[in-house]
N, C-alpha and C positions, 0 to 999 in steps of 0.2 A: 696468332702472333702478329704484332703490329708490323705492317709492310715496311714502314720507315726503319724499324729495327732490323728487319730482314736485309734491307738495303745496306744498312751500316755494317752488319756482320759480313756481308758479301764483299764490301769495299775494304774493310779492315783486313780480311784474309788475302784479298788480291794485293793490297799494298805490302803486306808482310812477305808474301811470296816474291814480289818484285824486288824488295830490298835484299832478301836472302840470295837470289840468283845474281843480282848486280854485284853484291859484295863478294860472293864466291867467284864470279867471273873475273872480277878485277884482279884477284890473285893469280888467275891463269894468265892474264895479260902481262902482269909484272913478273910472273913466275915465282914459285915458292918452293924452296928446297925440301920442305917437309912432305911435298907431294910425290917426290921421286919414288919412295918405296911403294906407294899405292899403285903406280904404273907397273912396278915389278911384280905385283900380285898376279897380273894377267900376262906376264912374260915380256913386258916392254922394257928394254934396257935404258939406263940413265940417259944416254946420249939422245935417244928418241923421246924420252920423257920431257926433256927441256924443250924440244921442238914442238911437241904436241900440246904442251900447256897453254900457249896462246890460242890455239884452235879451240880447246875445251872452254877456255875463258870466253871466247867470242860466242860460242853456242849458248853458254849460260846467260850472257848478257842479252842476246837476242831473245831467248826464252823469257827472261824477266821483262823485257820491253813489250813482248807480245801479250803478256798477261795484263800489263797496265793499259795498253792501247788497243789490243785486238784479241781478247781472251778466247781461247778455244779449249774444248774439253780434252782433246787428245794431248794438248800441250800440258795441261794440268796433271793428267795421268802420267805423262813422261816425267814431270817434275817430282811427283811423289815417288816414282820408282827410282829415278836418278838420285834423289835425296837420300833414300834408304840405302842404295848401293854405295854411295860415297861415304855414308856413315859406317856401313858394314866393312868397308875397306880398312878401317883403322885396326880392328882386331885381326883381320886377315893378314895385315902387314906386321903383326907382332905387338900391337898396342893393346891396351886393356879393353874389355867389353864396355866399360863405363863411357868410353868415347862414343860408342853408338847410341847409348842412352842420352848422353849430353846433347847430341844433335837430333833429338826426337822432333824438334820443331821443323827440321828440314824435310821430313817426310809426313809428319802428322798434320801440319797445317795445310799443305797442298791436298792431302786426303780430305780434310774437313771442307776445304773449298770445293772439292769435287762433289761432295754430298749436298752442299747447300746451293748448288748451281743447277740450272736447267739449260738445255739446248735441243735443237731438232736433230742433231747428229754430232758425231765426234769432231767434225770439221766446222760445225756451225758456231756462231757466236754465243758465249755464255750470258746468262741473265740470272739474277737472284730468283729462286723459286719459292713458292709458298711452302711452308713446312708444317706438317701435321705433328701431333703430339709425339708419336713414336719416332719420327724422323728427327725432330729436335733433340730428343733424348739420345739418339745414336750419335749425332754430331757432338753433343755435350760430352759423351763418353770418349769420343776420339780426342777431343781437346783436354779432357780430364786425364787420360792416360799420357797424352803428350806432355802436359804440364808436369805431372808427377815424374815422368821418366827424365826429363831434362833437369829437374831439380835434384833427383837422386843421383843421376850420373855426374853432375857437376859437384855435388856434395861429396861424392866418393873420391874425387880428386884430392880433397883436403883431409878427409877422415879415414880413408882406406889406403890409397896408393901414393899420396904425397907427390902430385905432379909438379915437376920442377918449374914449369911455366907459371903455375898458380902461386907457388912459393915466392917466385920473383915478383909477381904482381902485388901480393900482400906486403912483401918487404918494402916495396916502393912507397907504401903509405904507412910504414912503420909498424906493421903487425908481425908478431912472432909466429913460430911454427905451432906453438900451443894454440894461438888464436885461429890458425889455419884449421886445426883439428876440430875446434869448437864450432867454427862457422860451417865446416863441412857437415858435422853432425846436425847442425841446425837446418841446413838445406835438405838433408835427408828426411828430417822430421816434417818439414814443410811438404815435401813430396808425398809422404805417407798420409798427411792430414788431408791433402786434396783427394786422395783415393777414398778416404773414409767419409768426409763431409766437406762440402764446399760452401763458402759464404762470400758475399760481396766484398766486405772489408779484407778478408784473407786474400782474395784474388787480386785486388788492387795493390795490396802490399807486395805480393809476389811479383807483379808487373814492375813495380818500382824497384824491388830487390834485384831483379834480373837486369834492369837498366843500369843500376849502380855497379853491380859486380862485373858485368861485361864491359863497362866503361873503363875498367882497370886495364884493359888492353891498350888503348891509346895513352892512358896515364903512365903506363910503364914503358912507353916507347914503341909499341907495336903500331902498324898501320891502322888508320881509322876504319879500313875495310873489315877488320876483325869485328868491330862493333856493328857495322852496317849489316854484315852477312848473318847476324844473329837476330834479325828483325822478327823472324817467326817465333823466337823464344819469348819476345816481349808481347807478341800478339796473341799467343795461345791463351794465357790467363785472362787477357783483356776480352777476347772473344767469348770465353767461358763466362766472364762477368756479365756480358750482354745477355747471354742465354739464361744465366742464373736469375736475372731480374724478372724473368717470366716463369720462375719456379722450375727451371730446367737444370738437370744434372745435379740437383741438390737433394738433401735428405739421405736417409740410411741406404747403404749399398743394396740391401735386399729389395727395397722398393723399386730402385732403378732397374735391377735385373728383371724383376717381375714385369715392369713396363716394357722392357725390350723384347721379352718373349711373348708379350700379348696378354699378360694377366693384369688384373686390376690392382693398382697400388693401394696400400692400406692407409697411407697418410690422408688425413681429412681434406687438406687443401687441394691435393692432386685429384682426389676422388671427386670432389665437388666440381672440378673443371672438366671432368670427362663423363660423369654419370648424369643422365637427364633426371630432372626432378619428377617425382611421382605425382600424378594429378590428385587434387584434393577430392575426397569423397563427396558425392552430392548429398544434399540433405533429403 
């Protein structure tokens, strides 16, 4: 793998995690009513929830800044765990499980960053690490599942559960509930397509699609931080695109699974990249 490409992947994931935690932290500072039930999951009453939100927001912002300025492996691991926990709080508080899938970027992208980084210890500074064939494919699959999950989760808001917030966003640009269902089904199809076969044009389209659909938040009157905190959702397909340029994470699913468990893939191009050429017989 080209070292400059490794560096670009590393910095892209770092920037994505930075925006995710800065955006999420901003809501803690300004406080967000929707967060109150999440504190209730662990027994914290509303009065204390409002007081704790700014503290949670400050921790998130400090974590985001540390990844941008002074990255540490322990902090990235914390981000992956915290991102998953905050996504899991949605169904635990009575919302649908699609909320957890929609926020797959919040935990999938920090996990991918953890796998593509190296350090001398959990408190040591991170650096991009050289990636062998198997490691690259594992990272590609993390990003692949992340991209598929966030598309399927968001698509279900329109095609399955009819999330009121999404209905309001689409209404702000003149789209009906029928269009909401169609677009939701389209997003689910995109997510399934990423699981089955990835390609450069598809991934670039998905990145643009996510930027456009999430920009509906500020267009419909929500704070810009809603758009900012979803930075990992835009970065996941873009990072997968960078890997896919090196024939990573692409091809039939069975070939990728064989690669991950140590078997030789059957595709000719991947086979040629890993199997040494046999010597020519001497005359």
